[in-house]
N, C-alpha and C positions, 0 to 999 in steps of 0.2 A: 179778659179777654173784655170783656163787658161793659169793663170802665172807662175805657176809650172814647177821647170825646167826638169821632166818629158815629158809634152809634148812640150818643145821647142826642144826637142831630134827629135827620131825618131816615136814616136804616134801622134805626131802634124799632120801628111796628111793621121792617120787612124781612124781621128775621124771629126764629123762633125765642119764644125766650131762654127755655130747659138747653138744646143741646146747642142754638145760632142755625138751622138749618132754615132751606128756603123753606119756604108755603110750596105745596101745591095747588090742587081748584080746591084743597076744604081746608079750613082751620077752625080748630077746635079750641074752643075758653073753656077755662074757669078761672071764675073770681077777674074775670075782665083779662086775664092774659091768653094772649094768643100764642098757642101752642103749634105745632104742627102735623103730629099725628096721635094717635091716642096712647102710645107707648108711650110718649110725653105728656100727654097726661097722666096716663100711672105713676112716671117719676112725680111730679109737681106733687102731686096727691102723699103720695110716701113722705116727698119731701118734706110739708106742710103738715102730717099725721106728726113725724121724728122731732120737730119743733115742737107742735103742739106737748110733744109730751115732756119735751128736755124743760119745755115754761113749767109747765106741771108739779115736774123733779124740785126746778128752782124755786117756783112759790113756798112748796112744803117745806125745802130748808131754811125758809124766811122766815117763815111759820113758829119754826118749829128753833131758832134761833130771837125770832121775838119772845117766845113764851120762857129760853132758858134766861134772858136779861130778866124778864120780866121778875122772876120768881128770884135769881138772884139779887135786884132792889127789895123784893119786897121783906126777903132773908136780912140781909142790912139795917133796913127799916126799926124791923123788930128787936135789933140785938143792940 
């Protein structure tokens, strides 16, 4: 729903980035992202942490594949 054109214009700054709720008297911010409550801040940080873990696993898999490919190429070159 956040991809709708309505949110890309003027209403994007008037709603929470996580739950799409309206802001109260206090806005919480995390990395320049406006959030409506401490609960949304916690959800944002946990989502950020899970993304970081996923990217680290992806990077490790890429490194493993790169090492396997270079090892295979080195074996071919020596034979």
